[in-house]
C-alpha positions, 0 to 999 in steps of 0.5 A, a space after each residue: 499499500 501507499 503509505 500514506 499516515 493520518 498526518 497526511 490525510 488530516 491536512 489534507 483536509 485541513 485545506 477543505 474550503 470553508 464554502 464546501 463546508 458550509 453549504 454540505 447542509 444540515 441532513 448532508 449530500 445526497 446520499 446521505 439524506 437518501 441513503 445514508 441517514 436512514 440506513 443509520 437511524 433505522 437501526 438507532 431506534 428511539 434515540 431520546 435520552 441515548 449517549 452517543 459518540 458520533 466518532 468522526 464528525 466532520 462538520 457536524 451534521 448527524 450531531 445535530 440530527 442527533 441531538 436534536 431528536 433527543 440523544 447525548 452526544 459526543 462529536 470527535 475529529 480531526 480536522 481542526 478546519 471540520 472541527 471550527 465550524 462544528 462550534 461554530 454551530 453548537 454557540 449558535 443553536 446551544 444544540 448541548 453538542 460536546 466536541 472534541 478536536 483529536 484522531 481516534 486512532 491515538 484517542 482515550 474516551 473519558 466515558 461510555 456510551 451507548 453508540 458509537 457511529 462512524 459514518 464514512 469514517 474508518 476508510 479515510 484512517 490509514 491507520 484504523 485498526 486503532 480507531 477501531 479499538 477505541 469506537 469499542 472501547 468507548 461502548 458500554 456492554 452490549 452497546 451498539 457500534 455502527 459505520 458506514 463505507 464507501 462498499 468495498 466491492 464496489 468503489 468505481 466512481 458513480 460518475 463512471 456508470 454515466 459512461 458505461 453503465 455499470 461498475 467495474 471490480 478490479 486488484 480488489 485484493 490489494 490494499 491500496 491508497 486511492 487520490 481523492 479531490 480532498 484528502 484520501 481513501 483506504 481500498 480494502 477487502 470487507 471480510 479485512 472490516 468485517 473481522 477487526 470488529 469481530 476481533 475487537 470483540 463484536 456481535 455481527 446483528 444486520 449489515 445493510 447493503 442501502 438501495 437509492 429508490 428509482 424515482 430519486 435516482 433519476 432526478 439527480 442522475 445517480 442510477 448506479 445506487 439504485 443499481 449497485 450498493 456504493 455503500 455499506 452500513 454495518 451495525 454490532 453488539 459489544 459482547 458483554 464484560 468486554 472492555 
């Protein structure tokens, strides 16, 4: 794999334009609104009174959705640009969200939570195993761990679907860093993530490959997400007695 460090990725996201952070929306982009958010909230159920860690919270949109639904929320984010924006929103809206600027791979959870969510995060972290273990360490017994990923089996950009009408899979088994406009994501086989969460002391409960509704897909020229999943959401619970 190309040697990319956590610091490399964090520094790259420091260059993320402020106007793009601000325009991300209160419910995230199209795929978050219609694919990821519904799946995550279906797994969480009623969050009133629940303690939730948003691990790698970005600009804090999911923290705010959870807080408005009645949860007690902590957000951890390493990038100063995203963390600053999240703090500014909290200062103006006062939803009771606690934000921490830290790298998940080296951060020590100060408490346990009912749920930990890593939404589109782990594939962006080169040193992801310590981050995953810290997410599990932050769970109380029988706590729920929800993480979403670019689907490792179907990572090809949606724009390629417009040209070809299919998703091409190649070089699947080789772990590698893939350059993006800002930062990188790390391709790893799906089994790598599944085995890591099992080895960290969790039991897999449910896996969701969300499908975009056909009419929405056609409206936004995103037919790929109706035909082939672009994302996968994994729900696991911590073994009783694992600390």
